[in-house]
Backbone bond lengths (Angstrom), bond angles and torsions (degrees), N, CA, C in turn:
res aa  C-N    CA-C-N  psi(-1)  N-CA   C-N-CA  omega(-1)  CA-C   N-CA-C  phi
1 X - - - 1.388 - - 1.561 110.89 -
2 X 1.278 110.80 140.52 1.487 118.11 -179.38 1.546 106.51 -101.51
3 X 1.389 113.74 136.47 1.502 120.06 -173.65 1.534 110.67 -138.91
4 X 1.285 107.85 144.12 1.586 114.54 177.13 1.517 107.91 -132.88
5 X 1.304 118.15 150.94 1.481 121.26 176.57 1.559 106.84 -132.02
6 X 1.386 112.05 129.81 1.504 116.13 177.99 1.511 109.75 -148.72
7 X 1.301 118.83 150.30 1.442 121.05 169.29 1.635 112.52 -62.72
8 X 1.243 117.02 153.08 1.527 117.31 179.59 1.514 109.54 -76.93
9 X 1.287 114.73 129.60 1.544 123.22 174.05 1.495 109.14 -116.99
10 X 1.311 115.97 147.77 1.479 120.63 176.86 1.478 115.19 -79.06
11 X 1.320 119.10 115.05 1.438 126.47 -178.99 1.527 106.32 41.55
12 X 1.285 115.64 65.67 1.565 120.48 -172.45 1.558 110.54 -70.34
13 X 1.298 115.55 178.43 1.448 122.35 -175.19 1.526 110.00 -79.50
14 X 1.320 119.09 172.94 1.491 123.01 -169.40 1.590 109.55 -61.85
15 X 1.273 116.65 -33.52 1.456 117.45 -177.34 1.489 117.18 -60.85
16 X 1.421 114.56 -28.93 1.435 121.14 172.74 1.475 113.40 -61.45
17 X 1.411 112.96 -44.17 1.497 120.30 -172.60 1.540 103.34 -79.22
18 X 1.345 125.92 -18.38 1.401 123.16 172.86 1.470 112.22 -67.68
19 X 1.401 114.63 -34.62 1.382 120.03 -179.53 1.555 111.17 -75.95
20 X 1.348 116.14 -34.52 1.502 117.06 175.05 1.542 110.78 -66.18
21 X 1.315 115.99 -43.54 1.489 118.72 179.29 1.395 114.72 -64.19
22 X 1.381 118.80 -26.63 1.405 124.41 -175.40 1.599 116.83 -78.71
23 X 1.370 113.31 -10.85 1.446 120.65 -176.00 1.532 113.00 -122.87
24 X 1.343 109.17 162.99 1.503 118.59 175.14 1.524 114.75 -79.04
25 X 1.350 113.52 -40.10 1.438 121.15 -179.86 1.461 110.53 -133.78
26 X 1.318 115.92 130.65 1.551 119.59 -179.42 1.576 104.75 -116.28
27 X 1.371 109.20 125.05 1.419 119.32 -176.60 1.506 106.43 -100.08
28 X 1.404 115.72 123.96 1.443 115.96 -179.91 1.519 108.13 -97.89
29 X 1.368 107.93 123.32 1.539 117.09 -176.76 1.476 110.73 -81.79
30 X 1.342 117.90 80.19 1.502 120.77 -173.22 1.440 112.08 -93.83
31 X 1.283 125.08 -8.19 1.441 123.68 -174.91 1.515 112.72 -115.98
32 X 1.375 112.95 38.56 1.450 121.74 173.65 1.547 105.07 -117.02
33 X 1.358 115.96 167.95 1.419 118.26 -172.19 1.561 113.60 -66.23
34 X 1.252 111.65 144.90 1.466 122.30 175.84 1.539 114.05 -64.34
35 X 1.247 117.68 133.63 1.470 117.23 -179.15 1.526 111.30 -105.63
36 X 1.281 116.15 111.85 1.429 124.48 -177.60 1.562 104.73 -70.55
37 X 1.328 112.25 143.46 1.458 121.99 179.30 1.639 112.35 64.60
38 X 1.348 111.03 18.93 1.487 116.09 -179.62 1.592 107.20 -100.48
39 X 1.322 117.93 -154.76 1.416 124.68 -175.74 1.483 117.66 -106.60
40 X 1.395 115.08 6.46 1.508 122.88 -177.19 1.573 108.82 -58.44
41 X 1.298 118.60 -47.88 1.388 119.75 -172.51 1.640 113.03 -120.65
42 X 1.237 113.41 17.19 1.426 115.39 177.29 1.590 114.72 -154.63
43 X 1.311 113.45 169.04 1.434 120.85 177.89 1.485 111.21 -173.64
44 X 1.345 119.99 -175.88 1.459 122.74 -179.41 1.517 113.73 -114.72
45 X 1.369 115.51 146.12 1.332 124.61 171.00 1.573 111.06 -121.27
46 X 1.375 117.68 170.21 1.452 116.30 179.55 1.473 108.90 -94.58
47 X 1.333 119.01 128.42 1.514 125.59 175.71 1.485 106.35 -136.30
48 X 1.405 113.89 118.83 1.480 119.70 179.47 1.526 112.28 56.17
49 X 1.386 115.47 33.17 1.460 116.39 174.50 1.415 114.70 89.13
50 X 1.408 119.28 -2.69 1.508 121.78 -173.26 1.522 106.17 -127.90
51 X 1.325 115.89 160.02 1.518 119.33 178.69 1.544 103.13 -78.94
52 X 1.369 111.71 142.34 1.531 123.88 173.86 1.453 106.31 -132.04
53 X 1.369 111.13 125.62 1.501 119.66 -178.19 1.460 109.25 -80.41
54 X 1.304 116.06 132.61 1.511 122.34 171.57 1.540 105.68 -112.25
55 X 1.327 118.34 149.08 1.443 125.31 -172.12 1.487 108.37 -143.88
56 X 1.312 119.91 121.09 1.564 122.46 175.37 1.464 105.63 -77.77
57 X 1.263 121.53 133.31 1.403 130.04 -179.00 1.663 108.08 -72.33
58 X 1.373 111.35 130.97 1.482 113.25 177.91 1.481 107.46 -122.71
59 X 1.373 114.38 169.79 1.477 121.60 176.75 1.595 104.47 -90.00
60 X 1.278 116.00 128.06 1.490 117.77 162.95 1.463 115.30 49.78
61 X 1.357 116.66 50.14 1.560 120.13 179.16 1.488 108.59 -52.50
62 X 1.472 114.97 134.74 1.337 120.52 -177.13 1.576 106.14 -157.39
63 X 1.305 113.36 135.96 1.427 120.22 175.35 1.546 112.78 -76.93
64 X 1.352 115.29 5.16 1.438 120.03 175.66 1.537 112.09 -101.54
65 X 1.359 114.50 -6.31 1.416 121.04 176.01 1.530 109.97 -98.04
66 X 1.347 112.40 150.93 1.426 117.97 176.37 1.591 107.82 -78.54
67 X 1.408 113.94 158.40 1.398 115.90 -179.70 1.575 112.95 -59.32
68 X 1.298 110.34 -41.71 1.558 112.11 -174.95 1.498 108.36 -77.72
69 X 1.340 117.61 0.83 1.583 117.95 172.65 1.442 111.95 -109.77
70 X 1.347 120.81 4.80 1.475 121.88 179.44 1.538 108.41 -96.82
71 X 1.321 110.60 105.78 1.428 118.19 -167.72 1.574 114.80 -82.22
72 X 1.302 118.85 146.79 1.429 124.33 175.92 1.610 105.84 -70.48
73 X 1.269 116.85 140.46 1.480 123.89 -174.19 1.638 102.34 -88.56
74 X 1.372 114.45 96.36 1.392 115.30 -173.99 1.555 113.94 -70.45
75 X 1.350 114.29 -14.31 1.476 117.68 177.12 1.527 109.64 -66.32
76 X 1.345 117.66 -38.11 1.429 120.04 -179.29 1.491 118.98 -103.46
77 X 1.380 111.98 -9.00 1.526 118.04 -170.66 1.601 109.79 -64.45
78 X 1.269 119.21 -45.53 1.474 121.57 -176.14 1.545 111.07 -59.45
79 X 1.301 115.47 -42.39 1.406 121.48 177.62 1.437 114.14 -65.69
80 X 1.281 117.36 -44.77 1.484 127.25 176.42 1.557 106.71 -57.85
81 X 1.365 117.68 -47.17 1.423 120.05 -171.32 1.537 109.95 -65.73
82 X 1.321 115.37 -44.81 1.525 119.53 -178.20 1.479 110.30 -63.28
83 X 1.342 117.07 -38.85 1.445 122.04 179.60 1.568 111.30 -65.31
84 X 1.347 111.49 -44.08 1.549 120.30 -178.68 1.533 109.62 -63.78
85 X 1.314 116.77 -47.59 1.474 121.36 -179.39 1.560 110.04 -63.62
86 X 1.342 115.63 -38.00 1.516 120.61 173.26 1.514 110.88 -57.45
87 X 1.295 113.55 -49.54 1.481 121.07 -177.76 1.550 108.99 -60.02
88 X 1.352 116.88 -44.68 1.543 121.70 -179.70 1.506 106.78 -58.63
89 X 1.311 114.98 -49.19 1.469 118.80 -176.41 1.494 110.15 -56.10
90 X 1.325 119.16 -52.78 1.369 127.43 -177.50 1.448 112.66 -59.92
91 X 1.317 116.07 -40.77 1.546 119.76 -177.96 1.444 114.74 -80.19
92 X 1.354 119.64 -29.83 1.513 121.42 -164.24 1.566 110.04 -122.31
93 X 1.326 117.66 2.60 1.508 116.81 -168.49 1.605 109.43 -59.20
94 X 1.367 115.14 -23.25 1.415 116.86 -176.48 1.521 112.44 -98.62
95 X 1.317 114.80 2.37 1.509 118.41 177.20 1.583 110.52 -69.79
96 X 1.247 115.79 152.22 1.471 115.08 -174.52 1.499 117.15 -67.02
97 X 1.260 122.75 -26.44 1.414 124.61 -176.96 1.546 111.85 -115.64
98 X 1.370 115.58 27.18 1.472 119.27 -170.34 1.514 106.47 -66.11
99 X 1.329 123.77 -41.48 1.480 124.26 -170.02 1.535 110.65 -57.80
100 X 1.337 116.41 -53.32 1.425 122.51 -170.61 1.571 110.96 -73.19
101 X 1.390 114.02 -37.89 1.441 121.75 177.82 1.498 114.72 -69.00
102 X 1.336 114.96 -37.53 1.464 118.99 -179.85 1.483 107.89 -69.51
103 X 1.438 118.90 -41.43 1.352 119.59 178.25 1.549 114.93 -61.95
104 X 1.298 114.63 -34.45 1.533 118.61 175.07 1.475 108.23 -63.83
105 X 1.329 122.18 -51.69 1.446 123.68 -178.57 1.501 112.91 -61.76
106 X 1.307 119.42 -41.11 1.487 125.17 174.71 1.495 113.09 -57.75
107 X 1.394 114.46 -41.08 1.488 116.59 179.77 1.520 111.73 -67.31
108 X 1.352 117.51 -40.26 1.460 124.36 176.53 1.526 108.70 -58.63
109 X 1.329 114.44 -53.60 1.526 115.07 -173.98 1.490 116.13 -71.80
110 X 1.352 114.79 -23.93 1.559 117.55 -172.97 1.575 108.13 -80.00
111 X 1.262 121.98 -6.93 1.445 118.26 176.58 1.513 107.93 -65.67
112 X 1.366 111.39 153.64 1.491 117.42 -178.15 1.588 106.35 -78.99
113 X 1.348 112.66 117.23 1.510 118.36 178.18 1.445 115.18 -110.47
114 X 1.373 116.13 22.45 1.493 122.10 173.70 1.564 105.91 -62.56
115 X 1.334 113.22 130.09 1.442 120.53 -179.10 1.483 113.82 63.22
116 X 1.341 118.00 15.89 1.444 119.44 -177.54 1.591 104.92 -104.50
117 X 1.330 114.44 162.02 1.418 119.15 -176.40 1.608 109.68 -97.98
118 X 1.263 114.91 163.28 1.546 121.89 171.33 1.457 109.40 -52.87
119 X 1.323 117.82 -36.76 1.474 121.33 176.75 1.527 113.49 -55.89
120 X 1.354 115.76 -45.51 1.423 118.39 178.54 1.493 115.33 -59.50
121 X 1.340 116.41 -40.60 1.450 120.96 178.69 1.563 109.08 -73.46
122 X 1.249 119.61 -41.67 1.518 121.12 -176.93 1.559 107.68 -63.07
123 X 1.327 114.23 -52.54 1.508 118.53 179.05 1.485 111.24 -58.17
124 X 1.355 116.40 -38.95 1.460 115.54 177.06 1.500 112.30 -59.44
125 X 1.338 117.01 -42.50 1.448 124.43 -178.41 1.484 109.50 -64.28
126 X 1.301 120.51 -42.34 1.491 127.10 -177.29 1.533 109.92 -68.30
127 X 1.292 118.73 -43.56 1.484 119.48 -176.52 1.537 107.97 -74.51
128 X 1.355 118.99 -35.56 1.489 120.33 -179.04 1.470 110.92 -61.76
129 X 1.352 114.36 -42.32 1.493 119.15 -177.64 1.576 108.83 -71.94
130 X 1.374 118.15 -37.70 1.350 121.65 177.05 1.549 112.66 -61.12
131 X 1.366 112.25 -43.20 1.493 116.34 176.91 1.475 112.07 -65.41
132 X 1.304 119.49 -36.90 1.460 124.59 -179.86 1.532 112.51 -65.66
133 X 1.313 112.94 -36.06 1.482 121.96 174.01 1.629 116.88 -83.78
134 X 1.356 110.64 0.67 1.465 117.89 175.28 1.573 110.83 59.57
135 X 1.308 116.53 46.05 1.452 122.44 170.39 1.546 108.53 -73.11
136 X 1.337 114.31 154.52 1.512 117.45 174.47 1.525 107.56 -109.96
137 X 1.361 118.50 6.53 1.439 119.85 -178.88 1.579 111.26 -67.95
138 X 1.356 114.66 140.86 1.449 123.76 175.74 1.557 106.76 -92.85
139 X 1.409 109.68 146.42 1.511 116.21 175.74 1.514 112.60 -120.48
140 X 1.215 115.30 145.72 1.375 123.34 173.67 1.581 115.21 -147.27
141 X 1.372 117.50 145.43 1.465 119.01 -175.16 1.524 109.81 -93.64
142 X 1.318 115.74 144.78 1.468 116.20 177.14 1.524 109.50 -70.07
143 X 1.293 120.37 -28.23 1.453 120.43 -177.24 1.521 112.54 -69.62
144 X 1.410 116.65 -18.76 1.504 116.71 -170.67 1.481 111.71 -105.41
145 X 1.394 119.78 1.79 1.493 113.49 -166.04 1.605 111.79 -138.33
146 X 1.293 116.19 -49.25 1.503 121.76 -158.96 1.453 116.09 -79.39
147 X 1.343 116.42 -38.25 1.476 120.44 178.33 1.525 111.43 59.81
148 X 1.298 114.14 48.17 1.513 118.30 -178.46 1.582 112.26 -135.12
149 X 1.391 113.20 40.25 1.382 117.17 179.85 1.522 115.84 -64.05
150 X 1.377 115.99 -19.49 1.443 115.28 175.86 1.471 115.68 -72.79
151 X 1.322 119.09 -6.39 1.426 123.97 178.42 1.508 108.82 -96.67
152 X 1.354 116.41 153.43 1.469 122.74 176.80 1.483 110.49 -134.36
153 X 1.335 112.87 162.86 1.496 122.29 172.96 1.470 114.48 53.11
154 X 1.303 116.72 -129.73 1.484 122.32 -171.46 1.555 109.59 -75.93
155 X 1.338 116.33 -22.42 1.522 115.95 175.74 1.478 112.14 -71.09
156 X 1.218 120.31 -34.47 1.379 126.35 175.35 1.595 109.84 -64.97
157 X 1.273 112.66 -51.25 1.493 117.73 177.60 1.537 111.66 -57.15
158 X 1.298 119.47 -43.18 1.444 121.53 179.49 1.530 113.19 -65.64
159 X 1.383 111.98 -37.97 1.451 115.51 177.27 1.574 113.95 -66.34
160 X 1.305 115.89 -33.90 1.481 120.77 175.28 1.527 108.92 -64.74
161 X 1.412 112.21 -48.50 1.534 115.33 -179.23 1.487 110.07 -61.18
162 X 1.284 119.56 -38.86 1.510 120.83 177.51 1.508 114.29 -63.01
163 X 1.316 116.27 -42.31 1.451 122.05 -179.54 1.536 112.13 -70.79
164 X 1.351 115.43 -28.30 1.442 119.78 172.07 1.591 115.98 -86.40
165 X 1.331 111.65 -4.57 1.455 119.61 -179.15 1.555 110.88 59.87
166 X 1.362 114.59 34.68 1.442 122.28 176.47 1.492 112.05 -70.18
167 X 1.373 119.57 144.89 1.447 123.66 173.49 1.504 111.17 -105.56
168 X 1.391 115.97 -21.34 1.484 118.08 -178.50 1.587 105.51 -131.69
169 X 1.358 112.29 136.17 1.434 117.31 174.41 1.524 106.16 -116.91
170 X 1.348 119.23 131.47 1.416 125.34 179.10 1.413 110.74 -114.95
171 X 1.286 117.18 128.27 1.577 121.62 -177.24 1.527 106.25 -127.82
172 X 1.317 116.19 155.38 1.441 120.68 174.06 1.568 109.81 -60.36
173 X 1.294 116.98 153.56 1.478 122.49 -171.82 1.518 110.10 -62.27
174 X 1.295 121.00 -25.25 1.442 121.33 177.90 1.544 113.28 -62.17
175 X 1.346 114.92 -14.99 1.481 121.25 -176.60 1.498 113.72 -80.08
176 X 1.294 112.06 2.16 1.557 113.29 -179.66 1.469 112.63 -70.26
177 X 1.376 117.70 -22.73 1.438 120.64 176.18 1.599 113.04 -80.04
178 X 1.312 115.67 -11.42 1.415 122.11 -175.79 1.489 114.51 -104.54
179 X 1.387 115.55 -39.65 1.417 119.92 -170.29 1.544 112.45 -116.29
180 X 1.363 120.31 140.19 1.359 125.23 -179.32 1.502 109.59 -108.96
181 X 1.271 116.03 131.04 1.463 121.64 179.59 1.514 116.13 -60.61
182 X 1.229 115.34 -40.22 1.475 120.51 176.19 1.507 113.62 -63.39
183 X 1.394 114.21 -39.68 1.460 117.47 -177.38 1.578 108.59 -64.93
184 X 1.373 115.64 -37.14 1.448 119.81 -178.15 1.603 108.37 -75.64
185 X 1.347 115.67 -35.92 1.477 120.05 176.11 1.533 113.00 -58.70
186 X 1.344 114.54 -42.18 1.453 117.35 175.14 1.435 116.76 -60.75
187 X 1.331 115.63 -18.54 1.472 119.74 177.00 1.504 110.67 -111.72
188 X 1.400 116.91 31.64 1.367 123.68 171.46 1.525 116.66 64.03
189 X 1.375 115.91 28.83 1.376 120.88 178.37 1.516 112.91 -126.07
190 X 1.284 114.34 132.89 1.419 122.32 179.33 1.510 108.09 -87.62
191 X 1.315 122.91 121.22 1.405 126.23 -173.96 1.579 110.13 -108.27
192 X 1.295 114.93 123.62 1.529 117.65 176.42 1.536 106.51 -125.30
193 X 1.294 114.92 156.28 1.495 122.13 170.80 1.513 110.30 -120.08
194 X 1.392 114.70 131.18 1.409 125.67 -176.88 1.490 110.01 -87.59
195 X 1.329 118.74 122.69 1.509 120.50 179.34 1.522 110.91 -121.47
196 X 1.264 119.63 115.96 1.417 126.55 -179.00 1.517 111.86 -63.60
197 X 1.297 114.37 136.34 1.423 118.33 177.39 1.554 104.70 -100.29
198 X 1.415 115.00 158.35 1.479 118.10 -175.93 1.504 110.91 -54.51
199 X 1.326 115.29 127.47 1.549 119.07 176.31 1.535 109.22 -116.20
200 X 1.361 114.22 138.35 1.395 115.58 -178.89 1.552 108.89 -144.12
201 X 1.329 115.86 147.55 1.520 121.88 179.37 1.524 106.32 -156.85
202 X 1.244 108.31 169.90 1.626 111.26 -173.93 1.525 108.06 -79.76
203 X 1.330 119.78 130.50 1.420 126.26 170.97 1.557 108.77 -117.51
204 X 1.297 112.33 89.25 1.453 119.44 -170.79 1.545 109.63 46.69
205 X 1.282 115.59 -131.97 1.512 116.91 -177.48 1.590 108.83 -108.94
206 X 1.258 115.06 20.74 1.546 122.15 -174.59 1.570 107.10 -82.17
207 X 1.240 116.56 158.78 1.487 121.00 159.12 1.530 106.72 -64.81
208 X 1.315 107.25 139.22 1.509 114.93 -176.99 1.470 114.93 -64.42
209 X 1.233 116.57 131.24 1.506 128.87 175.82 1.475 110.77 -109.41
210 X 1.319 120.25 110.98 1.465 122.68 -172.13 1.501 112.11 -87.95
211 X 1.358 114.27 164.71 1.447 121.29 163.77 1.593 112.44 67.77
212 X 1.327 116.81 32.04 1.429 120.50 177.93 1.563 107.48 -88.07
213 X 1.310 118.35 175.98 1.468 123.26 174.47 1.516 111.35 -51.98
214 X 1.297 116.89 148.85 1.457 120.51 173.91 1.507 111.79 -55.03
215 X 1.204 117.68 -16.84 1.577 122.22 175.35 1.482 107.79 -60.17
216 X 1.312 119.87 -44.29 1.379 121.94 178.73 1.578 114.26 -60.79
217 X 1.321 111.03 -47.58 1.450 120.78 179.95 1.538 109.95 -52.88
218 X 1.336 112.03 -50.01 1.521 119.16 -173.96 1.538 112.18 -69.54
219 X 1.336 116.48 -32.31 1.419 118.23 178.41 1.494 114.88 -63.02
220 X 1.297 118.73 -30.09 1.456 125.71 -174.40 1.543 114.01 -107.92
221 X 1.366 121.22 -4.39 1.345 125.12 -179.48 1.558 112.81 -135.73
222 X 1.409 112.31 142.42 1.355 119.11 172.03 1.557 116.13 -66.20
223 X 1.320 118.92 168.73 1.495 119.16 175.95 1.472 109.29 -55.48
224 X 1.353 116.98 -47.93 1.576 118.77 -179.19 1.433 109.78 -63.04
225 X 1.327 119.96 -42.39 1.570 120.20 -176.22 1.458 107.40 -68.74
226 X 1.358 121.25 -41.53 1.414 121.85 179.40 1.570 113.87 -60.54
227 X 1.319 116.96 -40.27 1.480 126.37 -178.79 1.616 104.29 -66.74
228 X 1.279 118.89 -34.42 1.418 119.51 -179.83 1.616 105.70 -71.71
229 X 1.240 118.85 -40.18 1.471 117.85 179.68 1.441 112.94 -68.46
230 X 1.389 118.32 -28.37 1.390 121.40 -178.11 1.583 110.66 -73.68
231 X 1.368 118.12 -7.68 1.456 118.56 177.00 1.551 109.96 -92.96
232 X 1.265 114.73 4.75 1.470 119.54 -179.30 1.526 108.22 -81.86
233 X 1.270 124.39 74.05 1.443 131.12 -179.50 1.469 109.57 -155.84
234 X 1.275 113.81 160.26 1.495 122.85 171.42 1.539 110.84 -123.86
235 X 1.280 116.13 143.83 1.514 117.80 169.01 1.543 111.27 -97.19
236 X 1.213 118.54 132.54 1.531 124.17 -179.81 1.448 111.15 -127.21
């Protein structure tokens, strides 16, 4: 079995979904520390030909809190949601797949997130997109299953792989500085790194802006076309 482990991100970029599509089981690392100024509660969409950052409001953001303990700020969430959906409509209403993709995003955001964490919202977005793209990948949360909080770094990763009886572990290419293939091989695990290749598609008549949220990819590409773009990577 092929396995990957990543923190939950809100409507992440295409490389995140390349990783999901490449494995049999995707483990959501939801009980590690929240990363401020990261991609857990924010991303970019295309507005007037340029990237625009959107950010879900949270209560008391702190790098000392776990992701699944970082709560959505319900006082500001409804206002943010309505403004964000309005921006999406204004920016993408003429995109070829606007209607179906807007409905998907609206369904994710319209759930009641009172007393819910940013992990709940991010995971909801990831699974909704994966279902839309007809992935067969299974999802599991680290907080719900493995009971190995005493472990850190690669030792926790290896423990999760062992408990899942995985034979291959696939990590984003940035992990080359953290993980050693020989170390994993000694523990009967084949380690690969996924490297996204350049991806380009038509965004109205603008110059192409890469690596935006998956929202942008879906607005301009069918399910079949998106799945073809998701194969543009190499394992190293």
